[in-house]
FIMAR-510904 format. One record per residue (C-alpha): residue number from 1; residue in three letters; y, z, x. Coordinates in steps of 0.1 Angstrom, whole numbers, plus 5000, padded with zeros to 4 digits. Layout:
<atoms>
<atom k="NUM" r="ALA" py="Y" pz="Z" px="X"/>
...
</atoms>
This chain:
<atoms>
<atom k="1" r="VAL" py="5016" pz="5082" px="5145"/>
<atom k="2" r="GLN" py="5003" pz="5098" px="5113"/>
<atom k="3" r="LEU" py="5007" pz="5080" px="5081"/>
<atom k="4" r="GLN" py="5001" pz="5101" px="5049"/>
<atom k="5" r="ALA" py="4993" pz="5082" px="5016"/>
<atom k="6" r="SER" py="4996" pz="5102" px="4984"/>
<atom k="7" r="GLY" py="5002" pz="5095" px="4947"/>
<atom k="8" r="GLY" py="4968" pz="5085" px="4934"/>
<atom k="9" r="GLY" py="4952" pz="5097" px="4904"/>
<atom k="10" r="LEU" py="4932" pz="5089" px="4870"/>
<atom k="11" r="VAL" py="4952" pz="5066" px="4846"/>
<atom k="12" r="GLN" py="4941" pz="5046" px="4815"/>
<atom k="13" r="ALA" py="4945" pz="5007" px="4817"/>
<atom k="14" r="GLY" py="4977" pz="4996" px="4812"/>
<atom k="15" r="GLY" py="4994" pz="5028" px="4828"/>
<atom k="16" r="SER" py="5013" pz="5031" px="4860"/>
<atom k="17" r="LEU" py="5012" pz="5051" px="4894"/>
<atom k="18" r="ARG" py="5034" pz="5052" px="4924"/>
<atom k="19" r="LEU" py="5020" pz="5055" px="4957"/>
<atom k="20" r="SER" py="5038" pz="5068" px="4988"/>
<atom k="21" r="CYS" py="5033" pz="5063" px="5024"/>
<atom k="22" r="ALA" py="5053" pz="5086" px="5047"/>
<atom k="23" r="ALA" py="5051" pz="5084" px="5085"/>
<atom k="24" r="SER" py="5056" pz="5111" px="5110"/>
<atom k="25" r="GLY" py="5057" pz="5103" px="5146"/>
<atom k="26" r="ARG" py="5075" pz="5067" px="5146"/>
<atom k="27" r="THR" py="5101" pz="5055" px="5123"/>
<atom k="28" r="PHE" py="5089" pz="5026" px="5097"/>
<atom k="29" r="SER" py="5123" pz="5009" px="5105"/>
<atom k="30" r="ILE" py="5119" pz="4970" px="5099"/>
<atom k="31" r="TYR" py="5083" pz="4970" px="5110"/>
<atom k="32" r="PRO" py="5057" pz="4957" px="5086"/>
<atom k="33" r="VAL" py="5038" pz="4981" px="5062"/>
<atom k="34" r="ALA" py="5011" pz="4973" px="5042"/>
<atom k="35" r="TRP" py="4987" pz="4986" px="5013"/>
<atom k="36" r="PHE" py="4951" pz="4978" px="5014"/>
<atom k="37" r="ARG" py="4926" pz="4988" px="4988"/>
<atom k="38" r="GLN" py="4886" pz="4991" px="4990"/>
<atom k="39" r="ALA" py="4865" pz="4995" px="4960"/>
<atom k="40" r="PRO" py="4830" pz="5005" px="4963"/>
<atom k="41" r="GLY" py="4807" pz="4979" px="4977"/>
<atom k="42" r="LYS" py="4835" pz="4958" px="4985"/>
<atom k="43" r="GLU" py="4855" pz="4949" px="5016"/>
<atom k="44" r="ARG" py="4891" pz="4962" px="5020"/>
<atom k="45" r="GLU" py="4916" pz="4939" px="5008"/>
<atom k="46" r="PHE" py="4952" pz="4934" px="5010"/>
<atom k="47" r="VAL" py="4973" pz="4943" px="4985"/>
<atom k="48" r="ALA" py="5010" pz="4943" px="4995"/>
<atom k="49" r="GLY" py="5033" pz="4943" px="5027"/>
<atom k="50" r="ILE" py="5067" pz="4946" px="5034"/>
<atom k="51" r="LYS" py="5091" pz="4937" px="5064"/>
<atom k="52" r="LEU" py="5125" pz="4942" px="5075"/>
<atom k="53" r="LYS" py="5144" pz="4957" px="5048"/>
<atom k="54" r="SER" py="5128" pz="4944" px="5016"/>
<atom k="55" r="ILE" py="5107" pz="4912" px="5024"/>
<atom k="56" r="SER" py="5076" pz="4913" px="5005"/>
<atom k="57" r="TYR" py="5044" pz="4898" px="5000"/>
<atom k="58" r="TYR" py="5018" pz="4905" px="4975"/>
<atom k="59" r="ALA" py="4981" pz="4894" px="4970"/>
<atom k="60" r="ASP" py="4976" pz="4870" px="4939"/>
<atom k="61" r="ARG" py="4958" pz="4896" px="4919"/>
<atom k="62" r="VAL" py="4987" pz="4920" px="4919"/>
<atom k="63" r="LYS" py="5016" pz="4899" px="4917"/>
<atom k="64" r="GLY" py="5042" pz="4908" px="4889"/>
<atom k="65" r="ARG" py="5024" pz="4941" px="4885"/>
<atom k="66" r="PHE" py="5029" pz="4958" px="4917"/>
<atom k="67" r="THR" py="5063" pz="4962" px="4936"/>
<atom k="68" r="ILE" py="5063" pz="4975" px="4974"/>
<atom k="69" r="SER" py="5097" pz="4990" px="4988"/>
<atom k="70" r="ARG" py="5107" pz="5014" px="5015"/>
<atom k="71" r="ASP" py="5131" pz="5042" px="5019"/>
<atom k="72" r="SER" py="5144" pz="5042" px="5054"/>
<atom k="73" r="ALA" py="5162" pz="5078" px="5050"/>
<atom k="74" r="GLN" py="5126" pz="5090" px="5038"/>
<atom k="75" r="ASN" py="5107" pz="5070" px="5063"/>
<atom k="76" r="THR" py="5085" pz="5060" px="5032"/>
<atom k="77" r="VAL" py="5069" pz="5032" px="5020"/>
<atom k="78" r="TYR" py="5061" pz="5030" px="4982"/>
<atom k="79" r="LEU" py="5039" pz="5009" px="4961"/>
<atom k="80" r="GLN" py="5047" pz="5011" px="4923"/>
<atom k="81" r="MET" py="5019" pz="5000" px="4901"/>
<atom k="82" r="ASN" py="5021" pz="4989" px="4867"/>
<atom k="83" r="ASN" py="5000" pz="4977" px="4841"/>
<atom k="84" r="LEU" py="4969" pz="4989" px="4859"/>
<atom k="85" r="GLN" py="4936" pz="4974" px="4851"/>
<atom k="86" r="PRO" py="4900" pz="4989" px="4855"/>
<atom k="87" r="ASP" py="4896" pz="4963" px="4885"/>
<atom k="88" r="ASP" py="4924" pz="4982" px="4902"/>
<atom k="89" r="THR" py="4902" pz="5011" px="4907"/>
<atom k="90" r="ALA" py="4898" pz="5014" px="4946"/>
<atom k="91" r="HIS" py="4907" pz="5037" px="4975"/>
<atom k="92" r="TYR" py="4943" pz="5029" px="4985"/>
<atom k="93" r="TYR" py="4955" pz="5029" px="5023"/>
<atom k="94" r="CYS" py="4987" pz="5022" px="5038"/>
<atom k="95" r="ALA" py="4988" pz="5009" px="5073"/>
<atom k="96" r="ALA" py="5015" pz="4999" px="5099"/>
<atom k="97" r="ARG" py="5020" pz="4975" px="5123"/>
<atom k="98" r="TRP" py="5042" pz="4979" px="5154"/>
<atom k="99" r="GLU" py="5038" pz="4948" px="5177"/>
<atom k="100" r="ASP" py="5046" pz="4919" px="5155"/>
<atom k="101" r="LEU" py="5070" pz="4918" px="5128"/>
<atom k="102" r="ARG" py="5052" pz="4895" px="5108"/>
<atom k="103" r="VAL" py="5030" pz="4910" px="5075"/>
<atom k="104" r="GLY" py="4993" pz="4904" px="5082"/>
<atom k="105" r="THR" py="4967" pz="4905" px="5058"/>
<atom k="106" r="LEU" py="4940" pz="4911" px="5078"/>
<atom k="107" r="MET" py="4929" pz="4950" px="5087"/>
<atom k="108" r="THR" py="4930" pz="4940" px="5125"/>
<atom k="109" r="ASP" py="4970" pz="4933" px="5120"/>
<atom k="110" r="TYR" py="4975" pz="4969" px="5119"/>
<atom k="111" r="ALA" py="4974" pz="4996" px="5143"/>
<atom k="112" r="ASP" py="4978" pz="5026" px="5123"/>
<atom k="113" r="TRP" py="4961" pz="5039" px="5089"/>
<atom k="114" r="GLY" py="4966" pz="5067" px="5065"/>
<atom k="115" r="GLN" py="4936" pz="5083" px="5052"/>
<atom k="116" r="GLY" py="4940" pz="5067" px="5017"/>
<atom k="117" r="THR" py="4946" pz="5079" px="4982"/>
<atom k="118" r="GLN" py="4920" pz="5074" px="4952"/>
<atom k="119" r="VAL" py="4932" pz="5052" px="4922"/>
<atom k="120" r="THR" py="4908" pz="5053" px="4893"/>
<atom k="121" r="VAL" py="4918" pz="5032" px="4862"/>
<atom k="122" r="SER" py="4896" pz="5040" px="4830"/>
<atom k="123" r="SER" py="4893" pz="5013" px="4803"/>
</atoms>
C-alpha cells in the first residue's frame, strides 16, 4: 500500500489549501484515514480523521477551520484547510488504518503512512 500526499505550499495567514491523500494498492473504502502534522522540534500530532462514509473527527486547534472528506471513486481523502495561521505551519502526513474502524489519534494506530507534504503559513 502506498499513500501519496500532495497539495501543500506557501500561503499567507488567512489563506486556504487543500491537501490530498491518494492510495494505491488498497481501497480506502470505509477504513479510517487521518491527517497528522509535525512542526520542527515538535511531536507529530493528530489533525483530523474520517471513517465510514463521512464520520469525521478534529483536533480542537483546527475545528471549524479544517474539513476532512473522502472521494471513494478517486480513492482519495482530502483535507480542506481554511483561515490558515502561522501555527499551522508543519509537514502534513496522511495515514490509513485497516484493522480497526475507529479513528485513532495516536501514530501507532495507523499502519500505512504517506511521505507528507509541507504547509508553510506566513504572517
